N, C-alpha and C positions, 0 to 999 in steps of 0.2 A: 606577880607582874613586875614588882620593883626589881626583882633579880634580872628579868629579861631586859628591862630598860637599861640597867647598869651594864650588862654585857654588850648590848647593841651600841650604847654610847661609847664604851671603850673601843669597840671595833671601829666605829666611825672615826674616832680620834686617831687610831692607827692608820686608817685609810688616808686621812688628811696629811699625816706625817709622810707617808710614802709618796703621795701626790706632790708634796713640796720638794721632796728629794729627787724625784724622777723627772726627766725632761718631758715636755709635752709629746703626745703621740704614743705613750706607753699603753700597752693593752690592758683593758679592764681586768681580765683574768689574772694577769701577772701582778697587778696592784693588789687584788684581793688576796692572792696567795702570800705576798710579802706582808700584807697587813695581818693576816692570821699568824704568820711566823713571829711577827713583832708582838702580837697579843699573848702568845704562850710564854713569852719571857717574863711576864708578870706572874708571880707565884699564885695569885688568886685565880688565874685563868690558864693554869698549866695543862689542863685537859683540852684546851682549844675551844673554838666557837662551836657550841652544841646545836645551833639553829641554822646551820648552813642549808639544810634541805628546804627551809622556808624563807631564805634570805630575800629571794626575788619578791616575795609578798611584803615582808617587813619594810624593805626600803621604800616601797611605794605608798605606805600608810602615813597619814599626816602626823599622827601622834609620835612617829619615830623620825620625823624630819629633824634636821640638825639642830634647829633652835629649840624645838620642843624637847628633844632628847637631852640637850645640854641643860635646859632649865630643870627638867625632871630629875636628871642625874644629880644635879646640885642638891635638890631637896632630899634625894635618897641618901646622899653621903651624910647629911645632917641627921638622919633618922635611923642609921644602921643599927644602933643599939636597941631600938624599939620595934624594928620590923620583924615580922614572924614569917620565916621562910619554910616552915615545916610542911607546907603543902606543895612546895615546888622543888627548887634546886638549890643545894648548898654548895657554893663554889669551893670552900676550903676542904670539905669532907667528900666531895664528889658523890653526893647521895642522890639517887634517881628515884622516881616513882616506881613502885613494885611492878608496874605493868610490863616492863621490859628491862633486860640487862644491858641493852644497847642504846636506847633512845629515851630521853626524858619525856614523860607525858605531863605537859604543863597546862596551867590555867591561864587562858587569855581573855577572861571576862573583864573588860576594861570598864572601870567605874571611876567616879571622881575620888573615891576613897583611896585609890591607888596612889595618888600623889602625896598622901599623908597630910595634906593641908587641913587646918581646922577653921579657916576663915569662911565667911558667908559666901556661898556660891552665887555668881551672877547668872541670870537667865541667859540661855543660848538661843540664837535665832533659828528660824525654820531650816535654812540651808545647812547650818551646822548640825542641827538635829538629824537631818537626812544623812549627812555625811557620817555622823556618829553611828547611825543604824547600819549604813553600808559597811563601815569598818567592822562593826560587831558581826555582821554576816560573813565578811571575809575571814575573820578570826575563827568563827564557828566552823567554817568549811576547812580551814587550816587544821583545827583540832581534830576534825573527823579524818582528814588525810593522814595526820600524824598517828592516830590510833590504828588505822589500817596498816601503816608502815611498821608500827610496833609489832602488830600481829604477824606480819609477813616475816619480820626479822626473827621473831621468836621461833617460828616453825621452819625457817629456811635451812637448807643443808650447807655444808662447807663448800665455799666457792671453788677451792682447788679440786675437791671431789666432783663437783658439778662439771668442771672443765674436762676432767678425765673421763667422766661418763659420756660427755659429748663426743669425745674421740671415738668411743665404742659405738655410740648411737648412729653416727654418720659414716661408719665404716661400710664400704661397698662390698657386699658379700661375694660377688662374682669374681673379685680379685684374689680371694683366698683359695688356694689350691687344696690344702689339707682339709678333708671332710670333717674330721673331728674338731679341728679349730674353728671351721666355718660354722658348725652346729653350736659350738660354745658361744661364739660371737652372736649368733642369731638368738640364742636363749638369753644372753646378757642384754640384748636390745629389748627383748620382751620384758625382762625383769625391770630395766630402767624405766620403761614407759609405764609399767604398772606402779612402780614406786612413786613416780612423779604424779600420776593420777591420784594415788592415795594421799600424797602430801597436799594436793589441791583440795581434796575432800576434807582432810583434817583441818585445813585452814578455814574452810567454810564452817565446819563444826565448831572451831575455836571462836570465831567471830559471833556465831549464834549463842554460844555458851556465855560469852562475856556480857551479853545483854539480858540474860535470864537472871532474875533476882532470887528465884527459889533455890535453896540448897538441894532439894530433892531432884529438881530438874537438872542441876549441874551434875549430880552423881549419875543420873541416868545417861546423860550425854557422855560422861567419862567412860561408863561401861560400854556404851555404844561404840566409842572410838576404839577401845581395847578389843571388842569383838570384831570390828572391822579389820583391825590390824592383824589379828590372829588368823582370821579366815582367808584374807587376801594373801598373806605371806605364807601360810601353810600351803596354799594352792599354787602360788606363783613364784615363791622364792626358789632360786636355782640351788642345786645341790652343791654349793660351795666347793668348787672344783679343786680339791686337794690332790695333786698328782704325786702321791707318795704311797708306798706299800708298807704296812706294819702288821705283823701277826701278834696279837696279844695272847699270851699263854695263860688265859684265865679259864678256870673250869666252867663248863656250860651249866646254867641253871636248867634243870630238866623240867619238861612239861609234865603235868599230872594227868592221869587217865582214870576212867571209870571202869576199865576192863583190866583185871589183873593178868589175864591170859593173852593179852595183845589183841591184834586186830587182823581181820581178813577182809580184803576189798576185791572187788571185781574190776578187771581191766578190760577196756574196749579198744579194739584196733581203730585207728583213725578212719580207715576206709569203710569200716562197718558202721561207725557212728554217723556218717553222713546219710545213711538210710538208702543210698543208691545201690542198685544191683550191678556189680561189676564182675567181669570175667577174671579168671586167675591171671591172665596175661596183663590186663589193665591194672590190677592191684600190684603186680610185680613192677610194672613200668613206673607207676606212681611212686612206689617205695624206692626204686633205684634213683629217680630224680631227686627225691628228698635226701638220699645218701650223698649224691653228688654235690648237692648244695652245701651240706655240712662239711664234706671233704674240702671244698673250696674255702670255706670259712676257716677251717683249721690251718690250711696252708697260707692264709693271709698273714698270720703271725703278727697280730696287732699287739701293741705294747703301751699305748697311751693310757688306756683304762683297762681294768680287769674285764676280760671277755670270756663268756661261757660258750660252750659249743652246743647251745640250746636253741630255743625258738621252735621251729617245726620239728615234730617228732613222730613217733610211731604209736604210742599207747596213751590212753586217757584214763583218768581216775575220777570218780564222782564222789562227792561228799557235801556236807552242809557246813556253812561258816556263820558264826554269830548266834545270838539268842534274841529272837527266834532265828532258826537256821535258814540261810539263803542257799538254795542248791547251786553248786559249782561243779563244772566239768572242766578239769584242767589237764594239761600235758604232763605226763610222768617223764622226768628227765634226770638221768644219772650223770649228766654232763654239767650240771649247775647246782647251786645251793639254795637260793632263796625261794620261799613259797610266796607268791604274790597273786593278787587279783585286781581287776579294775574297780575303782572306788568313786563314790560321789564326794566332792564335785570332780567330774572328769573333764579336764580342759582340752585334752587331746586323747582320743579314744580309738579303740579297734572294734569294729562291729562284732557283736556277740548276741546270741539268741535270747539270753536271759537278762534280767535287770542288773545294774551295777550294785555292788555291795555298798550299803550306806551305814557308816559307823554310828550315826546319830540314832539309828533305830535298833542298835544292839546293846543289850545291858551287860554283855561280857567283854566288850571292847575296852582296851586300855592302851594308852600311848606309852612308848618307851622313853624314859627321861634321858637327858644327856649324861647322867651319872652312870647309866648302864654300860658295862664294858662292850656290849655289842655295838654301841653307837660310835666307837672309835676303831672298829675292826674293818680294815680295808683289804683283807686277804682275798676275798672273792667278789665283793661288791664295793662300791664307793659309798661310805656312810660318813655322816658328819653331823655336828650339833649346831642348832640355831637357837642358842639360849636367849638371845635378845628378842626372838619371835615367840616366846612362850615355852621354852624348854622342849624343843622339838628335835627328834632324831630323824634325819632325812637320809634317803638312799638313792643310788642310781646304779642300775645294772644294764649291761649291754651284751647282746648275744651275737654269735658269728653270722647269723642270717639277717642282721640289721634290726632285729627286734630289740626294743628298748623300753624300760619302765623306770619312772621316777616318782617318788612319793614319800610317804611317812612310814617309819617302822613302828609296829604296835604288836600287841598280843591279842589273841582271840581263841575261841573254842571251836574245834573242828568236830563235827558230828557225822557218824557213819550210819548206814542203813540198818544195822542190827541193833541200834539204840545206844551203842557205846560212844564215848567221846574223849577227846584230849583237850585239857584246859591249859591256857597260858602259852599257846604255840606262837612263836615269833613269826610274823609275816609282814609283807610289804603291801601297803595300801596305795595303789598306783593312781596318781592324778594325771600324769602324762604318759601315754603308752603309744608306741609306734610300731609299724610293720604289720605282720599278719600272725594270728594265732589259729588260722584255719577255722575261724568261727567258733572258737572256744573261749573260756573265761579267765585263763591264767596259766601259771606254771607251778608245778610242785617239784622243787629242787630236791634231789635224792643224792647229791654229791657228798664228798668227804668233809666239806667245810662246816663251820659252827652254825650256820643259818639253816642247814638242810633239815628235812623232817626226821630222818633217822637219827641225826645227831642230837635231837631234842627228846628222844625216847629213852626209856629205861627198861631193858637194856637197849643200847644204840645199835640195832641191827634190823635188817629186812631181807626178804627173799621174794623171788617171783618165779613163775613157771609159764612160759609163753607157749601157747598152742600153735600148731602149724598154720601157715598163712592161708591154706586152703580149707581149714577147719571152721565149722560153724560154732564150735564151743568157745566159751570165753576164757581168757587167761586170768591169773590170780596174783595178788600182791599180799604178802604177809608182813606185819609190823610187830616189833617188840618180841615178846616171848613166843608168839605164834610163828615167828620166823625160825623154822627148824627143818632140817632135812629128814627127820624122822627115822634115823638109822639107815637111810637109803631105801626104805620100803614105801615111802609115801608116793602114790601115783603108780606104783607097780612097774617102774621102768627097769628095775634090776641094775646090776653093776655096783661098783664100789664107789665110795665118796672120795673125791680128790680135793686137796687143799693146797693153796699157794698164797704166799704173803703178798700184800700190796707193797709196791715200791714207792717210797716218798719222793715227791718232786716239789721243792719249795717254790719254784716259779709258777706252778700250776697245782695249788693245794686242793682243788675241788675234785680232781679227776682220779679215777681208780686205775692206776698204772699196774701192769703185771709184767713179770720178768719172763719174756719168751726167749728160750734158749735156742730152739731149733725146730725144724719141721721135717716130718717123714711122710712119704707117700708109698703105699704098698710095701711097708716094712723097710724101705730104703731111706736112710737119712740123707737129706738133700744137702749139697755143698753150698750152703748159704754162709756168707761171711759173718763172723760173730758180731761185728759192729752194726749189722743191718737193723736189729731190734733193740739195741742197747740204748737206755735212757741216758742222755747227756746232762751234765750239771746245769746247763742253761735251759733245760726243759724240752729240748728238741729230741726227735726220735722216740724210742720207747713204744709200748703198746698200751692202749686204753681199752677197757671193756665198757661198752656203752649200750644202753637200752634204746637210744634214739636213732641209731644208724642201722639201716637194713643190711647193707653189704658189709663184708669184712674187707678192710683196706690194709694192705701191707706196704711197708717201705720198699721203694722201687728195687734195690739190689736183691732183696729176698723174694719179691714177687716175680721178678724176671726168671729166677731159677725155677720157682714153682710153676709158672706158666709154661715154660719149656717142657717140663715133665708131664703136665696135664695134656698137652698136645700129643706127646709121645704115647701116653696111656690110652687116650680116646681113639686114636687112629680113625678120625673122621675128617671130612673136608671142612675147612673154616668157612664161616658165614658172617655176613655183616650184622652188627648188632642193631636191633630195632630201637634202641634207646641209648642215649648218651650215658655212659657209666658202666655198662656191661662191656668189658674190654675183650673178653674171649668167648665166642660162640661157635658152635658146630652145627652143620646142617644135618637134619634127620629126614629129609624128603624121600630118601630111598629106603628108610627103615620104618618099622611099625612100632618100635619101642626104643627107649634110651639104652645105651650100652652099659655093661657092667663097669664099675670103676672101683679102684682099690680104696682101702681105708686111709683117711687123712688124719694125721696126729700132730697136734701142737704140743711141744714139750715145754712146759712151764717149770719154774723153780719148785721142785717137790711134787709135781703131779703132771700127768698127761691127760689132755682133753682130746677124745676120739670122735671122729665124725664119719658116718657112713655117707654113701654117695649123695643121698637126698638132702644132706645137711651142708653141702658145699657146692652142689651142682643144681641148676634150675632147669626143669623139663617143661617146655612150652609146646604142648601138642598142637594147639591152634596155629602157632607160627611155624611149627616144624623145626624148632630150635632146641639146642641143648647148650646152656650157657653156664659159665663159672660165676658163682656168687662172691668172688674175690676180685678186687681191683688193686691197682698200684697207686702210690702217692710219693711225693717228695717230702712229706711231713711225717708226723707220728702215725703209727699203725693203730687200727681200731678193730676190735673184735665185735662184729655186728650182731644184731639180734636174729638174723636168719640162721646162723650157726648156734644160737642159744635156744632155738625151738626144741620143745620136748626135753628140756634139761632144767632141773630145779637148781637154782643158783642162789646162794646165801652170801650176803655181805655183812661181815661182822666188823663194825667200826672200832670196837673196843679191843678185840684180839688182833685187828689189822690183818684179817685173813679173808680170802674168797674161797668158798667151798662149793662143790657142784657134784651132781649125780644125775645120770639119765633117768627120765620119768615120762609117764604118759600124762601130760598136762591136761588133756581133755577129760581125765577121770578124777580130777581133784574135787 
């Protein structure tokens, strides 16, 4: 108390000096500012007046009126050596109460002992007693307000950061033309609001904790705050948008399996999984629309974030995830890397028929720490570390059809129908998921990147055999050591095995590029310019083999030459296409069957891939049409799955080779 009396007395003395030096009419605020400047010139008050936030109260209290302050200050000066300031504020050492690094928490319990006088006290009257009680109530209220201010200052954020966040928070989204930036700002606004809500909650927890006397209760509240911070920020923290690309050349840690011979899985076509009975024409039209959607996505040439040519696809794979296993039916996609599924808590979700994966119910779930090399890999997904939030590795992946997933990278056990399993598989636990998965639960990336399922196997390879689109038999996927062409005899398709190397493309490391040299039709090499299918250093052109695209799509200069030759060979009247994406159709209204067509050959580096009529032409008897399953594009070419039907195709990521052989896939 003596300390505060001394400070107030000194400030009032400075105010009187300023009032004497300034002409009448000076503003009270200016006088106060000059007085405080005069105060700090005294070495004992170099830190300034510490009680400015309660000055309006102090100056109205009788004990601090000029005469009382002056008298008390005189007594204080005479007793400096005996006064004990250990419970309040030391002017020379600038020591504050431990309650806050910013504001002193001081004792304002005014008693007669504060004056330091040892003389006999005179009784006070009733009015003075009431006034004393009123003063004590005012001081008690002031102490309470000061404590709240201390708590607020302790937990407040940087003022400059607060202002910067306000700029983002009040940004009008409709004025932002770029959809990627608009989505970023939208997500930042959500993050800021969640952050401020969390700070408010933590302030309340802090105030409550301060008044709890039990150490056990304090520890419990501390744990509660930590749990609140982790859960909220795991779910709501944005994926720290680092717009840079870096490929870490670190050897992949391989997942371990319980099957030394590899795995065999059943594949389901998306139109069969829906359970609806569709005609051949309906299935083809739906597949063409999906191909056209993917074609547009490829031609969009996005560059802000890594984009996979995934999302909607053609084939589904079923397995279990976790311990105990939760059934998952996910899209098989050779155009992307990450394996991911929707997880609890799901703040933005896509409708799916089965429950969301819950990591809290799985004993085999494990988060990936920031020290894991995968957490800094931005080659095919955006991944980043949130060490301040509990050593979390976050990801964001975007697909060409606007499907997006954001969440946490972790490891889990995948279990298959035959009882075999793969442990320690890296996957994405998606908390924000957008667009459509056609009512399925996630995506299994089969691309060339480090996050894909085959890249985590030993050996890192897989193969598949797609049955015909009009077949009731299921297709099959083989993983690890079971991925083998069997000397060309598996499936009884006959023919010899062909092999061609994958072509690397640093701008698009996930995709399986092949070197297509030329095309022949009926034994005649077509005059296609060499640059039509050549992969450029910037990732443009080239040819991708893809399981998720139905049609084969060729770069326009090469397609135009082939289209002209197909018209010449068919010798049929042209017809309008029943669906967007089928560029070339012929009318069969005056014929009872489709015409004979010559063999089509794609000449790859080191191998020729041969297609008979039914592997590049589509016969629709209900529509009376005969259409080409090949279309044109201004972007990269794609070898679609219609031409891969009844062909066993092996992807060897270690040897960097694609091998293929004709097969009867419905006999596997």
